[in-house]
C-alpha positions in Angstrom: -150.7 34.7 -94.3 -148.8 32.0 -96.3 -145.5 33.6 -95.3 -146.5 33.4 -91.6 -147.4 29.8 -91.9 -144.1 29.0 -93.5 -142.2 30.7 -90.7 -144.2 28.7 -88.1 -143.4 25.5 -89.9 -139.7 26.4 -90.1 -139.7 27.2 -86.4 -141.5 24.0 -85.5 -138.9 22.1 -87.6 -136.1 23.8 -85.6 -137.8 22.9 -82.3 -138.2 19.3 -83.5 -134.5 19.2 -84.5 -133.4 20.4 -81.1 -135.7 18.1 -79.1 -135.2 14.8 -81.2 -132.7 12.4 -79.8 -129.9 11.1 -82.1 -129.9 7.4 -82.7 -126.0 7.2 -82.7 -124.2 8.2 -79.5 -121.7 11.1 -79.7 -118.9 8.8 -78.4 -118.5 5.4 -80.0 -116.6 2.5 -78.4 -115.9 -0.4 -80.8 -114.4 -3.7 -79.8 -113.7 -6.2 -82.6 -112.0 -9.6 -82.6 -109.7 -10.3 -85.5 -111.9 -13.1 -87.0 -114.9 -11.8 -88.8 -117.1 -14.6 -87.6 -115.8 -14.2 -84.0 -115.0 -17.9 -83.9 -111.7 -19.6 -82.9 -110.2 -23.0 -82.0 -109.2 -23.7 -78.4 -105.6 -22.4 -77.9 -105.9 -19.6 -80.5 -105.3 -16.1 -79.1 -107.7 -13.6 -80.5 -106.8 -9.9 -80.7 -109.4 -7.5 -79.7 -109.1 -4.1 -81.6 -110.4 -1.2 -79.5 -111.3 2.2 -80.9 -112.9 5.2 -79.2 -114.2 7.8 -81.7 -116.7 10.6 -82.0 -119.9 10.0 -84.0 -118.0 11.5 -87.0 -115.3 8.8 -86.6 -112.7 11.2 -85.3 -110.4 9.5 -82.7 -110.8 10.6 -79.1 -107.3 11.4 -78.0 -105.8 10.7 -74.5 -109.0 8.8 -73.5 -108.8 6.7 -70.3 -110.2 3.2 -70.7 -110.8 0.3 -68.3 -110.8 -3.3 -69.6 -111.7 -6.8 -68.4 -111.1 -10.1 -70.1 -113.1 -13.0 -68.8 -114.7 -16.3 -69.7 -118.4 -16.0 -70.2 -120.1 -14.5 -67.1 -117.2 -15.6 -64.8 -114.6 -13.6 -62.8 -112.1 -11.6 -64.9 -108.9 -13.3 -66.0 -107.3 -9.9 -66.4 -108.3 -6.3 -65.9 -106.6 -2.9 -66.0 -106.6 0.7 -67.1 -104.7 2.6 -69.8 -104.7 5.9 -71.6 -105.1 5.7 -75.4 -103.3 8.6 -77.0 -104.9 8.2 -80.4 -108.1 6.4 -79.2 -106.9 3.0 -80.3 -105.3 -0.1 -78.8 -105.3 -3.9 -79.1 -106.0 -6.3 -76.2 -104.4 -9.7 -76.8 -102.7 -12.6 -75.2 -105.7 -14.5 -73.8 -107.3 -17.8 -74.9 -109.4 -20.7 -73.8 -108.4 -24.3 -73.4 -111.9 -25.7 -73.4 -115.0 -24.9 -75.6 -116.7 -21.7 -74.5 -116.6 -17.9 -74.9 -114.1 -15.2 -74.0 -115.3 -11.7 -73.6 -113.4 -8.4 -73.7 -115.2 -5.5 -72.1 -114.2 -1.9 -72.5 -115.3 1.2 -70.5 -114.2 4.6 -71.9 -114.6 7.8 -69.9 -115.0 11.0 -71.8 -115.8 14.3 -70.1 -117.0 12.4 -67.0 -119.3 10.1 -68.9 -118.6 6.4 -69.2 -119.3 4.4 -72.4 -119.2 0.6 -72.5 -118.8 -2.0 -75.2 -117.6 -5.6 -75.6 -116.8 -8.4 -78.0 -117.0 -12.1 -77.3 -115.0 -14.7 -79.0 -116.3 -18.3 -79.3 -114.0 -21.3 -79.0 -115.0 -24.6 -80.5 -118.6 -23.6 -79.8 -120.1 -26.8 -81.4 -118.3 -28.8 -78.7 -119.9 -26.9 -75.7 -121.6 -29.5 -73.5 -124.1 -29.0 -70.7 -123.1 -29.8 -67.1 -126.6 -30.8 -66.1 -127.6 -34.5 -66.1 -131.0 -36.1 -66.9 -132.8 -37.9 -64.1 -133.7 -41.5 -64.9 -137.3 -40.7 -64.3 -137.4 -37.4 -66.2 -139.8 -38.6 -68.9 -141.9 -40.5 -66.3 -142.1 -37.3 -64.2 -143.5 -35.2 -67.0 -145.8 -37.9 -68.4 -147.4 -38.1 -64.9 -147.7 -34.3 -64.7 -149.3 -34.1 -68.1 -151.8 -36.9 -67.3 -152.8 -35.2 -64.0 -153.2 -31.9 -65.9 -155.5 -33.6 -68.5 -158.0 -34.3 -65.6 -158.5 -30.6 -65.2 -161.3 -29.4 -67.6 -160.0 -27.0 -70.2 -163.1 -24.7 -70.0 -162.0 -22.6 -73.1 -163.3 -19.1 -73.5 -162.9 -16.4 -76.1 -164.0 -12.8 -75.6 -164.0 -10.6 -78.7 -162.3 -7.2 -78.2 -163.8 -5.0 -80.9 -161.8 -1.9 -79.8 -158.6 -3.8 -80.6 -159.7 -5.5 -83.7 -159.0 -4.2 -87.2 -160.6 -4.6 -90.7 -158.4 -7.7 -91.2 -158.0 -9.3 -87.8 -160.3 -10.0 -84.9 -158.6 -9.8 -81.4 -159.8 -11.9 -78.5 -159.0 -12.4 -74.9 -158.4 -16.2 -74.5 -158.8 -18.1 -71.3 -158.5 -21.7 -70.3 -158.1 -23.7 -67.1 -154.7 -25.2 -66.2 -153.1 -27.1 -63.3 -155.9 -26.9 -60.7 -159.5 -26.0 -60.6 -159.9 -22.2 -60.8 -156.3 -21.6 -62.1 -156.3 -20.1 -65.6 -153.9 -19.1 -68.4 -154.8 -16.0 -70.4 -153.7 -14.9 -73.8 -154.3 -12.4 -76.6 -155.5 -14.1 -79.7 -155.4 -12.7 -83.2 -157.6 -14.4 -85.8 -157.7 -13.5 -89.6 -161.2 -12.3 -90.6 -160.8 -13.7 -94.1 -160.4 -17.5 -93.9 -160.8 -20.3 -96.4 -160.8 -23.5 -94.3 -158.8 -24.0 -91.2 -155.7 -21.8 -90.4 -152.3 -22.7 -89.1 -151.5 -21.3 -85.7 -148.5 -19.9 -83.7 -148.3 -20.0 -79.9 -146.1 -17.1 -78.6 -144.8 -17.9 -75.1 -143.6 -15.0 -72.9 -140.2 -13.7 -71.8 -139.7 -13.0 -68.1 -141.8 -10.4 -66.3 -145.4 -9.5 -66.2 -147.1 -7.3 -68.8 -149.9 -6.9 -71.3 -149.7 -8.9 -74.5 -150.7 -7.1 -77.7 -150.8 -10.2 -79.9 -149.0 -10.9 -83.2 -151.1 -8.9 -85.8 -148.6 -9.1 -88.7 -148.7 -12.9 -88.9 -152.5 -12.9 -88.4 -152.8 -10.6 -91.4 -151.0 -13.3 -93.4 -153.5 -16.0 -92.5 -152.1 -17.4 -89.3 -154.0 -17.5 -85.9 -151.7 -16.3 -83.2 -152.0 -16.7 -79.4 -149.7 -14.7 -77.2 -150.1 -16.1 -73.6 -149.1 -14.8 -70.2 -148.2 -17.2 -67.5 -149.2 -15.5 -64.3 -153.0 -16.2 -64.2 -154.1 -12.6 -65.0 -155.7 -11.2 -68.2 -153.2 -10.1 -70.8 -155.3 -7.2 -72.3 -155.3 -4.7 -69.4 -153.5 -2.2 -71.6 -152.2 0.8 -69.6 -152.8 -0.9 -66.3 -150.2 -0.6 -63.5 -151.3 -3.9 -62.1 -148.6 -5.8 -64.0 -145.7 -3.8 -62.5 -147.3 -3.9 -59.1 -147.6 -7.7 -59.1 -144.1 -8.1 -60.5 -142.8 -6.1 -57.5 -144.9 -7.9 -55.0 -146.4 -11.4 -55.3 -144.4 -12.2 -58.5 -141.1 -10.8 -57.1 -138.4 -13.3 -58.2 -141.2 -15.8 -59.1 -138.6 -18.1 -60.7 -137.5 -19.1 -57.2 -140.9 -19.9 -55.8 -141.0 -23.4 -54.3 -137.7 -24.3 -55.9 -136.9 -26.6 -53.0 -139.7 -29.0 -54.1 -139.7 -30.3 -57.7 -143.3 -31.3 -57.5 -144.4 -27.7 -56.5 -141.8 -25.5 -58.3 -143.5 -22.6 -60.0 -142.4 -23.7 -63.5 -144.3 -26.9 -63.2 -147.6 -24.9 -63.6 -146.0 -22.7 -66.2 -144.6 -25.5 -68.4 -147.9 -27.4 -68.2 -149.8 -24.2 -69.1 -147.8 -23.7 -72.2 -148.3 -27.3 -73.3 -152.1 -26.9 -72.6 -152.1 -23.7 -74.7 -151.4 -26.0 -77.7 -154.4 -28.1 -76.8 -156.5 -24.9 -76.6 -155.5 -24.0 -80.1 -156.0 -27.5 -81.5 -159.6 -27.6 -80.3 -160.7 -24.4 -82.1 -162.8 -25.2 -85.2 -160.9 -22.6 -87.2 -157.4 -23.9 -86.4 -155.6 -26.7 -88.3 -154.3 -28.9 -85.5 -151.7 -30.4 -87.9 -150.1 -26.9 -88.4 -149.2 -25.5 -85.0 -145.9 -23.8 -84.1 -144.4 -22.2 -81.0 -142.0 -19.4 -80.6 -140.6 -17.0 -77.9 -137.5 -15.2 -76.7 -135.4 -15.5 -73.5 -137.7 -17.2 -70.9 -140.0 -17.6 -74.0 -137.1 -19.3 -75.9 -136.9 -21.8 -73.0 -140.7 -22.3 -73.0 -140.5 -22.9 -76.8 -138.3 -25.9 -76.3 -140.1 -27.2 -73.3 -143.5 -26.9 -75.0 -142.2 -28.7 -78.1 -141.2 -31.7 -76.0 -144.3 -31.7 -73.8 -146.9 -31.4 -76.6 -146.2 -33.4 -79.8 -148.9 -31.4 -81.6 -146.2 -28.7 -82.0 -144.8 -29.2 -85.6 -142.3 -26.3 -85.7 -140.4 -24.2 -83.1 -138.4 -21.0 -83.2 -136.3 -20.0 -80.1 -134.7 -16.6 -79.6 -131.9 -16.4 -77.1 -133.4 -19.3 -75.0 -132.9 -19.0 -71.2 -132.8 -21.7 -68.5 -130.2 -23.9 -70.4 -127.7 -25.6 -68.2 -128.8 -24.2 -64.9 -125.8 -25.7 -63.1 -123.1 -24.3 -65.4 -121.8 -21.8 -62.9 -121.1 -24.5 -60.4 -118.7 -26.0 -63.0 -117.0 -22.7 -63.9 -119.1 -22.4 -67.1 -121.4 -19.7 -68.3 -124.2 -18.8 -66.0 -127.8 -19.4 -67.2 -130.7 -17.1 -66.4 -132.3 -17.1 -63.8 -128.9 -17.5 -62.1 -130.2 -19.9 -59.4 -126.7 -21.0 -58.4 -124.7 -17.8 -58.8 -124.2 -18.0 -55.0 -122.8 -21.6 -54.9 -123.7 -21.9 -51.2 -127.3 -21.9 -52.3 -126.9 -25.1 -54.3 -128.7 -27.3 -51.8 -129.4 -31.0 -52.6 -133.1 -30.1 -53.0 -132.5 -27.3 -55.4 -130.0 -29.3 -57.5 -132.6 -32.1 -57.7 -135.3 -29.7 -58.8 -133.0 -28.1 -61.4 -132.6 -31.4 -63.3 -136.3 -31.6 -64.0 -136.6 -28.1 -65.2 -133.3 -27.5 -67.1 -134.2 -26.8 -70.7 -131.2 -28.8 -71.9 -133.0 -32.0 -70.8 -136.1 -31.0 -72.9 -133.8 -30.1 -75.8 -132.3 -33.5 -75.8 -135.7 -35.1 -76.3 -137.6 -32.7 -78.6 -138.2 -34.0 -82.2 -139.5 -31.0 -84.1 -137.5 -28.9 -86.5 -136.3 -25.7 -84.7 -134.9 -22.3 -85.6 -132.5 -20.5 -83.3 -131.1 -17.0 -83.3 -128.9 -15.3 -80.6 -125.8 -13.2 -80.0 -122.4 -13.7 -78.4 -122.5 -10.4 -76.5 -125.6 -11.4 -74.5 -124.9 -11.1 -70.8 -128.4 -11.8 -69.7 -128.6 -15.2 -71.3 -125.0 -16.1 -71.9 -124.0 -17.7 -75.2 -122.3 -20.6 -73.4 -125.6 -21.7 -71.9 -127.4 -21.2 -75.2 -125.0 -23.3 -77.1 -125.3 -26.0 -74.4 -129.0 -26.1 -75.3 -128.5 -25.8 -79.1 -125.9 -28.5 -79.2 -128.2 -30.9 -77.2 -130.9 -30.8 -79.9 -130.8 -33.8 -82.2 -133.8 -32.9 -84.3 -133.4 -30.8 -87.5 -132.1 -27.4 -86.4 -131.0 -24.1 -87.9 -129.0 -21.3 -86.2 -128.8 -17.6 -87.2 -125.9 -16.3 -85.0 -125.6 -12.5 -84.8 -122.3 -12.3 -82.7 -122.5 -8.6 -81.9 -126.0 -8.6 -80.5 -126.8 -8.7 -76.8 -130.2 -9.4 -75.2 -132.2 -8.0 -78.1 -133.0 -8.8 -81.6 -132.3 -6.9 -84.8 -135.3 -6.5 -87.2 -133.6 -8.9 -89.5 -133.6 -11.6 -86.9 -137.4 -11.2 -86.3 -138.0 -11.3 -90.0 -135.9 -14.4 -90.4 -137.8 -16.1 -87.6 -141.2 -15.1 -89.1 -140.2 -16.2 -92.6 -138.9 -19.6 -91.3 -142.2 -20.3 -89.5 -144.5 -19.0 -92.3 -142.8 -20.9 -95.0 -143.5 -24.1 -93.1 -147.0 -23.3 -91.8 -148.4 -21.9 -95.1 -147.3 -24.6 -97.4 
């Protein structure tokens, strides 16, 4: 009997070995600039070393590769094809005369399958400037919007979700009114069960899209109230529901362009004010210390982090991961294109849209924020390009820290998330 059980276990192990997917691709494409920090001065000519190997680091011989060299998110300066006899080559001879980023992209085709990789060199990145300008009435516009929003009753609600709570953390569906009567912001709140006095709090603002929000349990277990909000006016705790995808493909399709021709009715006016109001929601809770509130988020959430910090001075600390919406007009000036790519088609840059963009460009909020802020992002990001992110980062005059991870794209390594959490908790839990 024991012998049979052992055989079964061995067979199961064999099946698991066959079915499990490897974490490292069989073919590896590596692209490396010759400066370890990937940084250069304008006029320098980086050399991009290219290697195509198997997962055991054996060179792939006679491999066909295609390459492009371009400034960040712009048309290629050069492109071509070549065959690498020993799987190696060097791409060189290109530079930048103005601050920005130069990207070398490689596509290698092996046995009919194409593998892609890139490396992005930064040139005088601390001198990257935004192309957007600030309207004379920018602050007045947002003061008026905030004042009008304060007339709307908050009507805060918390609904305990026992099935999602744990022995250490209570989970709630949060709800409060924003922008107009009957319009709500929802969020998933995690509250430590063991509390001595009032707790600090972190508002987590969302990236683009529409989905459920599970809440930040880990920080809550360490004594911090966390509120992860959605921005589309529907509950954030419908786990397993297809409604989010259905709405994203229908009423929320390309929502970032809704009413963009009218700065007073642009969709992000409601969203920006809702995130600012989420801070007020946290501050009025009797178990939250209103003097210790932070905000964080990635991508669209990185943008909302900066915006919320300016709009609500109750925010004491901020942490932005690859912030979007910085320098929306960059592409019109042959500079890196910022998500949501409003002006990729330059013919769509109407006077009305250009006017709206000035009031919602995150760079203009970054120029005015006063809170300490932590940033982390990568140079290979082709969703939110590094040129636009540096335009936002360089605009900040308050205390700031940057954790660059050059090789990362539109994702974060665990170490980046840990650094963000550590930075916030060290300040909130003093």
